[in-house]
N, C-alpha and C positions, 0 to 999 in steps of 0.2 A: 504494500500499500503506499509506503513512506520509505526513504532510504536513511532515517534515522536509526541507531542501532538500539533505541529505548522506543519500543513500540507497542502499546496497548491498545488495541483496537476493541471501540464498544459500541454495539447496535444499538440506535437508537429504539428500537421496539422492544430492547431489554429494561428500559427505563420506566418504572411505575408511573401511573399519573401524579402521585404525591412527589415523587423524586426519589433518589437516591445516593446514597454516600458512598465515593470509591476511593479506597488507599491505594496509591502505587510506590512500589519501593524497586529502585533499579539494583539488579545483582550485580557482584564483582566485575563479571566480564562486559555486562552493558556499561557500568560505570567505567571502564577502562576505554572502551571502544567510543565512547563519548567524550571523554577527556582527550583522546587522540584528535577526534572531528574537529572540538573546541580548541586543540592546541594548548592543553592544560597539562602539566607533569602528574596530576591525580584528582579524581574526583573521589571523596573518601565516602560521603552520602550522600543520596538523591532519594528523597521521597515529598510526596504529594497527597494532598488530601482535597477531594473534586466532590463538590456537589451537582448532580446532572439534574434537570430537570425539564421536562418537556417544553418545547418553546413555538409558538405557530401551529400550523399543522401537522408538518412532518419535521420540525426541527429541535434543535438540542440546545440547552441554556448550560453552560458550564462555568461555576465560579469556585475559588478555592485558593489554596495557598501552596508554594514549594516551598522545601527546605533544603539546603544541600551545603554540605561542606567540602570547600575544594582547596587545591593549593594552587595558588597562581606565582608568577613571576613579577618581581618588583621592577620597575620601568627604571628606576635609578640604580639598584646596587645589582640586579640581574639576580637576587638572591631569590629562593623558594620561600613562600611564607603561605600560612593557613589563613583561609578567609570564609566568611558565611555569604551564603547568598539565601535573601528571602523574598520570595515576590508573590505579590497578588494576581490571579489569573482571574479573567473576566471575559468570557468570549460566547459566542452564539454560531450554531451550525445550521444551515438549511439545505433541504434537497436541492442539488445544483440542475435544475430543469431547464433553464435557457441558456444558449450557446453563448459563450464569450465571445466578444468582439477583440478582434486584435488593436492594439493601440498601446500608449505609454501609461505609465502609472499615472500620470496628471489626469487620464479620462477615468480613471477608475474608483469607484466608490470606497474609500478606505474605510467606513463604517459599516460596510455589507457585510453579512455573516458569511464564515467560511462555509465552503460547500462540502456537504456530506458524499461520501464514496460509496456508493452500493448502501447506504442507511446507514453507515457507520461512522464514526469518529475515531481518528487515532489520539488517543489521550497521553499516552507516551510521547509521541512527537510535540505534541501542545505542550508539555512540560518542558522536553528538552528547548523547546524555541523560547519560553520562557525565562529558562535557567542562561541561555547566550544572552538575550536581553538584559538579565541581571547583573551580569558579570560587569565589572568595574574595566574600561576599556583602556584606563592608564592606572594600573592597580602600583601600589605601594605600600611597603612592608609598614606596619605601624612603628612610629616614631621617626619615620626618614622626614617626613615635612618639619618635624621641631630641629632635628639636627641640621637640615639644610638650611633653615632661616637663622641658626645660632651661629652659624660659620660665616667669619669676616668674609665681606665682600670686598672685591677691588674696587676703587674710587675711579671715577672717569679718568682722573688726572694718570693714573698709574697703569692705563691700559696700554697695551703693545702700540707704539707709534714706530713705524719703521722708517720714516724722515724726520723723526724727531732732533738729530745732530745736524741736518742739513742747514738750518736757519744759524747756526754757529759758524758752519764753515762759510756760507755767504758773507756772512759779516766780517770773518778773517779776510776773506778774499777782497773785500770790498776795502778795509782798512790798508792791504798792503798795494793797493791800488792807489791808494791816496797818498 
């Protein structure tokens, strides 16, 4: 159904009218494959609790939260560090009856529900997508920001100036000429 290593396909017909709660937990192999896909050293834990409710005629509403413990690489020190990802999930799925028109993203309705495939939604792929969106794109190891701020910075006058001595040479040449 999808190319994600964490897949949990759930049929809309299996959701009772009052709704249901689904708990997902990635296996060690799924976490390792997902970590490789997201270019993370490790995903130590990936769990989600989702509330499924019928939506519209044949749709599905999914709300919930994911919890993950990951290892990221610090963008400053290049050292691995542990990080937590907690993301709210809220999306809707609808039967994909209308053919999709070709065109750019600017033409798409970004608030439109995601399409169901054969009356099912891949909840694992949804969780993996929200994990990817919840990762810090510029990760910093805790304490790095404070350490960088406390380091002395060079003043504007002490920056590298390759032609700084040229003024003195020109002045000396003028003195000799006079």
